[in-house]
C-alpha positions in Angstrom: 82.6 -43.3 42.2 79.1 -44.0 40.9 77.7 -40.7 39.6 74.1 -41.7 40.5 74.9 -41.8 44.2 74.4 -38.1 44.5 71.7 -37.7 41.8 68.4 -36.4 43.2 66.5 -36.5 39.9 62.9 -37.6 40.4 63.0 -36.7 44.1 60.9 -34.0 45.8 62.4 -31.9 48.6 60.6 -29.7 51.1 62.8 -27.1 52.7 61.3 -25.0 55.6 62.3 -21.4 56.1 63.6 -21.2 52.5 62.6 -17.8 51.2 66.1 -16.4 51.9 69.4 -17.1 53.7 70.7 -20.6 54.2 67.3 -22.2 53.4 67.2 -20.7 49.9 70.8 -21.7 49.3 70.1 -25.3 50.3 67.0 -25.4 48.1 69.0 -24.1 45.1 71.7 -26.7 45.8 69.2 -29.6 46.0 67.5 -28.3 42.8 70.9 -28.3 41.0 71.3 -31.9 42.0 68.1 -32.7 40.2 65.4 -32.4 42.9 62.0 -30.7 42.5 62.1 -28.3 45.4 59.2 -26.9 47.5 60.1 -23.7 49.3 58.3 -22.7 52.5 57.7 -19.4 54.3 55.0 -17.6 56.3 54.7 -14.6 53.9 53.1 -15.0 50.5 55.0 -12.2 48.8 58.5 -13.4 49.9 57.6 -17.0 49.1 56.4 -16.2 45.6 59.5 -14.1 45.0 61.8 -16.9 46.0 60.0 -19.5 43.9 60.3 -17.1 40.9 64.0 -16.8 41.4 64.6 -20.5 41.3 62.3 -21.0 38.3 64.1 -18.3 36.5 67.3 -20.4 37.0 65.7 -23.4 35.4 64.8 -25.3 38.6 61.5 -27.0 39.2 60.2 -25.1 42.2 56.9 -24.6 44.0 55.9 -22.9 47.3 54.1 -24.1 50.4 52.8 -21.3 52.6 52.7 -22.4 56.3 54.0 -21.6 59.8 56.0 -24.4 61.2 54.4 -23.8 64.6 50.9 -24.3 63.3 50.0 -28.0 63.1 46.8 -27.6 61.0 48.6 -25.4 58.5 51.4 -27.9 58.2 49.1 -30.9 57.7 47.2 -29.1 54.9 50.4 -27.9 53.3 52.0 -31.4 53.3 48.8 -32.9 51.8 48.7 -30.3 49.1 52.4 -30.7 48.2 52.1 -34.5 47.9 49.0 -34.2 45.7 50.5 -31.5 43.4 54.3 -31.7 43.3 54.8 -35.3 44.4 55.6 -37.4 47.5 58.1 -35.7 49.7 61.3 -37.8 49.6 63.5 -35.2 51.3 62.6 -32.9 54.2 65.0 -30.2 55.3 64.0 -28.6 58.6 65.7 -25.2 58.3 63.2 -22.7 59.7 64.4 -20.9 62.8 64.7 -17.6 64.6 67.2 -15.9 66.9 66.5 -13.6 69.9 69.4 -12.2 72.0 69.1 -11.3 75.7 70.8 -12.2 79.0 69.1 -15.1 80.7 68.0 -13.0 83.7 66.4 -10.4 81.5 64.8 -12.8 79.0 61.0 -12.6 78.8 59.2 -15.9 79.1 57.3 -15.2 75.8 60.6 -14.8 74.0 61.9 -18.1 75.4 58.7 -19.8 74.2 58.8 -18.1 70.8 62.3 -19.4 70.0 61.6 -22.9 71.3 58.4 -23.1 69.4 59.9 -22.0 66.1 63.3 -23.9 66.3 62.4 -27.1 68.1 58.6 -27.7 68.2 58.5 -26.6 64.6 60.9 -29.4 63.6 58.7 -31.9 65.6 55.4 -30.8 64.1 56.6 -30.6 60.5 58.5 -33.9 60.6 55.6 -35.7 62.2 53.4 -34.9 59.2 56.0 -35.8 56.6 57.3 -38.9 58.4 53.9 -40.5 58.6 53.8 -40.6 54.8 57.5 -41.6 54.5 56.9 -44.5 56.8 54.0 -45.7 54.6 56.3 -45.6 51.5 59.2 -47.2 53.3 61.8 -44.6 52.5 62.8 -41.0 53.2 65.6 -38.5 54.0 65.3 -36.0 56.8 67.9 -33.3 57.4 67.6 -31.1 60.5 69.6 -27.9 60.6 71.4 -27.9 64.0 74.2 -25.4 65.0 77.5 -25.2 66.8 75.2 -24.2 69.7 73.9 -27.8 69.7 77.2 -28.5 71.4 78.5 -25.4 73.1 77.1 -22.2 74.6 77.5 -18.5 74.2 76.2 -15.6 76.2 72.8 -14.0 75.5 71.4 -16.8 73.2 70.1 -19.3 75.7 66.8 -20.1 74.0 68.6 -20.6 70.7 71.1 -22.9 72.3 68.5 -24.9 74.2 66.4 -25.3 71.0 69.4 -26.4 68.9 70.6 -28.8 71.5 67.0 -30.2 71.5 67.1 -30.5 67.7 70.3 -32.6 67.9 68.7 -35.1 70.3 65.4 -35.1 68.4 67.4 -36.0 65.3 68.8 -39.0 67.1 65.4 -40.1 68.5 63.8 -39.9 65.0 66.7 -41.8 63.5 66.4 -44.7 66.0 62.6 -44.9 65.6 62.5 -44.8 61.8 65.6 -46.6 60.6 63.6 -49.8 60.1 61.5 -48.0 57.5 64.6 -47.0 55.5 64.3 -43.4 56.6 67.6 -41.7 57.4 67.6 -38.7 59.8 70.7 -36.6 60.1 71.7 -33.1 61.0 73.9 -30.4 59.7 75.6 -28.1 62.2 76.7 -24.9 60.5 79.5 -22.9 62.0 79.5 -19.1 61.5 78.2 -18.2 58.1 77.7 -14.8 56.6 73.9 -14.7 56.5 71.1 -12.3 57.3 70.5 -13.9 60.7 74.2 -13.2 61.6 74.2 -9.6 60.3 74.6 -8.2 63.8 77.7 -10.3 64.2 79.3 -9.8 60.8 79.0 -6.0 61.3 80.5 -6.1 64.7 84.2 -5.5 64.2 85.2 -6.9 67.6 83.2 -10.1 67.0 84.5 -10.4 63.4 88.1 -10.3 64.7 87.3 -12.8 67.4 85.6 -15.2 65.0 88.4 -15.2 62.5 90.9 -15.8 65.2 88.8 -18.6 66.8 88.1 -20.5 63.6 91.1 -22.5 62.3 90.0 -21.7 58.7 90.3 -18.0 59.6 87.1 -16.8 58.0 83.3 -16.9 57.9 81.7 -19.7 56.0 80.1 -19.1 52.6 76.6 -20.5 52.6 77.3 -22.4 49.4 79.7 -24.5 51.4 76.7 -26.2 53.1 75.3 -27.5 49.8 77.6 -30.5 49.4 76.7 -31.9 52.8 73.0 -31.4 52.2 73.1 -33.2 48.8 75.1 -36.0 50.4 72.6 -36.5 53.2 69.7 -36.2 50.8 71.1 -38.8 48.4 71.7 -42.6 48.1 75.3 -41.9 49.1 74.2 -41.7 52.8 71.9 -44.8 52.8 73.6 -46.3 55.9 74.2 -43.1 57.8 71.5 -42.0 60.3 71.4 -40.2 63.7 74.6 -38.2 62.9 75.3 -34.5 63.0 77.9 -33.2 60.5 79.4 -29.9 61.6 80.5 -27.6 58.8 82.4 -25.1 60.9 85.9 -24.5 59.5 87.3 -26.5 62.5 85.8 -24.6 65.4 84.6 -27.6 67.4 87.9 -29.4 66.8 90.0 -26.7 68.4 90.5 -25.0 71.8 
């Protein structure tokens, strides 16, 4: 196999929501594959700390401070990144939040908060980046979906709705932009041991259920998402677009 297929040297990648958790792991993985990475967060201290970590590991890393729900902030940040770090070749839409409540008790403002962060944020950020990718005639966009893009669970209705929306937005983007040599795909993580899932990993009953429900019999290690991200960011996936790859230990394949 041609080694260069997965080489991201000379590429610039912007990863939203990447000061910790899966976003930081994905940024580190893309950097190891050769990309210059731009981390994103809403809080300067956390963003600077994450950038410092990657730089200490020898990666080329910068930060972009913006809220994915704020269009003027996004526009200014994308302009600044392209002028200082370089044209954005790869966009990973990872930023997202989770709020848990039964549907009948869910406040409207909580519903809107989750949809704005998880779905509208993908639209707003991608819109700004894609306009520039279209002009250059190339680009890679990776949207972080979820098992809940396909199936439901109690008490997470806004998250489920938002991730189902991200799946279909991914396909709409793919269809519109394929003629510009822009590939748009999604990664659907299963259950990974992350900060967002802390309430679940510490719940003994859920932990037992998850391990029994997952054919692989365990939680995912965040590093196990890196290979898929590098593949979708690289020349190896040049004719793949509009697809969601589920990295879930077999959950969706089983009853």
